[in-house]
C-alpha positions as CSV (number, residue, x, y, z in Angstrom):
1,M,-1.9,10.1,62.9
2,P,-0.4,6.6,62.8
3,A,-2.4,5.8,65.1
4,D,-5.9,6.0,62.6
5,T,-4.1,3.7,59.7
6,N,-4.3,0.5,58.8
7,P,-1.0,-1.8,58.1
8,A,-1.3,-0.6,54.7
9,G,-1.3,3.2,56.0
10,D,-4.3,4.1,54.9
11,I,-6.5,6.0,57.1
12,F,-9.3,4.2,58.1
13,G,-12.2,4.9,56.6
14,G,-14.2,5.4,60.1
15,W,-11.4,8.4,61.1
16,L,-12.7,10.5,57.8
17,M,-15.8,9.3,57.9
18,S,-15.9,10.9,61.8
19,Q,-15.0,14.3,60.0
20,M,-17.1,14.8,57.7
21,D,-19.8,14.1,59.8
22,L,-18.0,17.1,62.4
23,A,-18.0,19.0,59.2
24,A,-21.8,18.6,58.7
25,G,-22.4,18.8,62.0
26,N,-21.0,22.8,61.9
27,A,-23.4,23.0,58.9
28,A,-26.2,21.9,60.8
29,S,-25.3,24.1,63.8
30,R,-24.6,27.4,62.0
31,R,-27.6,26.8,59.9
32,T,-30.3,25.7,62.8
33,H,-28.6,28.8,65.1
34,G,-28.1,25.9,67.6
35,R,-27.5,21.7,68.7
36,C,-28.2,19.3,66.4
37,A,-27.9,15.0,66.2
38,T,-26.6,13.3,63.6
39,V,-29.4,10.6,62.4
40,A,-28.7,9.4,59.6
41,V,-25.9,8.8,56.7
42,E,-26.6,7.8,52.7
43,A,-24.0,5.3,51.1
44,M,-20.6,6.6,51.4
45,S,-18.0,5.1,49.2
46,F,-14.2,5.8,49.2
47,H,-13.1,6.8,46.0
48,A,-9.1,7.3,46.6
49,P,-7.1,5.8,49.6
50,V,-6.0,8.8,51.9
51,Q,-2.6,8.8,53.2
52,V,-0.8,10.1,56.8
53,G,0.5,13.3,55.8
54,D,-2.2,13.9,53.5
55,E,-4.4,17.4,53.6
56,V,-7.7,17.4,53.9
57,S,-10.3,19.0,53.0
58,L,-14.3,19.3,53.5
59,Y,-16.6,21.4,52.1
60,A,-20.7,20.7,53.7
61,D,-23.5,22.3,52.2
62,V,-27.1,22.3,53.0
63,V,-29.1,20.8,50.5
64,S,-32.5,20.4,51.8
65,T,-34.3,21.7,55.1
66,G,-38.1,19.8,56.5
67,R,-40.0,20.8,59.4
68,T,-36.8,19.5,62.2
69,S,-34.8,18.1,60.6
70,L,-31.9,19.0,57.3
71,R,-29.3,17.7,54.9
72,I,-25.9,18.2,54.4
73,Q,-23.9,16.6,51.7
74,V,-19.8,16.4,52.7
75,E,-17.0,16.1,50.5
76,A,-14.3,15.6,50.7
77,W,-10.9,16.0,49.3
78,C,-7.2,15.1,49.5
79,R,-3.9,16.7,48.5
80,S,-0.7,14.8,48.6
81,R,2.6,16.5,50.4
82,T,4.1,17.0,47.3
83,E,1.3,17.4,44.7
84,E,-0.8,20.5,44.2
85,H,-4.1,19.1,42.6
86,S,-6.7,17.4,44.6
87,V,-8.5,14.8,44.3
88,R,-12.3,13.6,45.8
89,V,-12.2,10.7,48.0
90,T,-15.6,10.4,49.4
91,S,-19.0,12.1,49.7
92,A,-22.3,11.4,51.3
93,V,-25.4,12.9,52.5
94,F,-25.5,13.2,56.3
95,T,-29.0,14.3,57.9
96,F,-29.4,16.4,61.1
97,V,-32.2,16.9,63.4
98,A,-32.7,20.4,65.3
99,L,-32.9,19.6,69.2
100,D,-34.5,21.7,72.3
101,A,-32.6,22.0,75.2
102,H,-33.9,19.1,76.6
103,G,-32.8,17.4,73.3
104,R,-36.3,16.6,71.6
105,P,-36.5,17.8,68.1
106,R,-37.3,21.8,67.6
107,P,-38.3,23.4,64.2
108,V,-35.7,24.4,62.0
109,P,-35.7,28.4,62.1
110,P,-36.4,30.2,58.6
111,E,-33.4,31.0,56.6
112,A,-32.5,34.8,57.3
113,R,-32.3,36.8,54.3
């Protein structure tokens, strides 16, 4: 939306990062079967601008798990309303910690087979 843009009409990087965090959080919750919290984001580089009206697609993959944490690679791809091809606009690795009902770290359950 226009409120999420700079004067040139490009979407703020913070808005895109928040969408990526939501995608990573969904993947983390599915993998851990519960509540998780973002604890770190590795370096993020913006390769291309996103304009108002562009379609943004996010892809999240769990790349590693520890005892209570997991790392999730997220890529953001953009497609203009007038184009058929998409371009990768940014990527980052988000680290999450699985939390129990009291907000304390809990073990990541074994992966279902």
